[in-house]
C-alpha positions in Angstrom: 1.4 -14.5 35.2 -1.0 -11.9 36.6 -0.8 -10.7 40.3 -3.6 -10.2 42.5 -3.4 -8.2 45.6 -5.9 -8.2 48.4 -4.0 -8.1 51.7 -3.0 -5.7 54.2 0.5 -4.1 53.8 2.9 -4.4 56.7 6.3 -3.0 57.6 9.4 -5.3 58.2 12.9 -4.3 59.0 14.6 -7.5 57.8 16.2 -8.3 55.3 15.8 -4.6 54.8 13.4 -1.9 55.8 10.4 -2.1 53.5 6.7 -2.3 53.3 5.5 -5.7 52.3 2.4 -6.8 50.6 1.5 -10.4 49.5 0.3 -11.1 46.1 -1.0 -14.3 44.5 -0.4 -15.7 41.1 -3.6 -17.6 40.5 -2.3 -19.3 37.3 0.9 -20.5 38.8 -1.0 -21.2 42.2 1.8 -19.4 44.1 2.2 -16.4 46.5 4.6 -13.5 45.6 5.9 -11.0 48.2 6.0 -7.4 46.7 8.4 -5.4 49.0 8.8 -1.6 48.5 11.9 -0.1 49.9 11.7 2.8 52.4 13.9 4.7 50.0 11.4 4.4 47.2 8.6 5.4 49.5 10.4 8.3 50.6 11.6 9.5 47.3 8.8 8.6 45.1 5.6 8.5 47.3 6.3 11.2 49.9 7.1 9.3 53.1 8.4 11.9 55.5 10.7 9.5 57.3 11.2 5.8 58.2 8.7 5.3 61.0 6.3 2.4 60.2 3.2 4.5 60.2 4.7 7.0 57.7 5.8 4.3 55.4 2.4 2.7 55.6 0.8 6.1 54.9 2.8 6.7 51.8 2.1 3.0 50.6 -1.6 3.6 50.9 -1.5 6.9 49.2 0.1 5.3 46.2 -1.2 1.8 46.4 -2.5 1.6 43.0 0.7 2.8 41.5 2.9 0.5 43.5 0.6 -2.5 42.7 0.8 -1.7 39.0 4.6 -1.4 39.1 5.0 -4.7 40.9 2.7 -6.5 38.4 4.9 -5.0 35.5 8.0 -6.2 37.1 6.7 -9.7 37.8 5.4 -10.1 34.3 8.8 -9.1 33.0 10.3 -11.9 35.1 12.2 -9.4 37.2 11.7 -11.7 40.3 13.9 -12.9 43.1 13.2 -16.5 43.5 13.9 -17.5 47.4 13.3 -21.2 48.6 10.0 -20.3 50.2 8.6 -17.8 47.5 9.1 -15.4 44.7 9.8 -11.6 45.7 9.4 -8.5 43.7 11.4 -5.7 45.1 10.4 -2.2 44.1 13.1 0.4 44.1 13.1 4.0 43.2 13.7 3.3 39.6 10.7 1.3 39.5 8.3 3.8 40.6 
């Protein structure tokens, strides 16, 4: 259950404002969305607002930390299973 991240993050407003990054679980042959809330990026990663470019700047500055947190949460089974894919939400407490 190891996630591999190699994509480009992007900002989405729905279902809630967050930076999204797609990961892949090679063993399970499935994709997993990693979604970092704007609140986590502001409080833990130094984003100075909720503008998309500011959220992406904070994400990139802390990308390694965010990816490790997503991997830990995924490996612990703390995943939301949607019909189309699994999602790991990262909140303030996760970072």
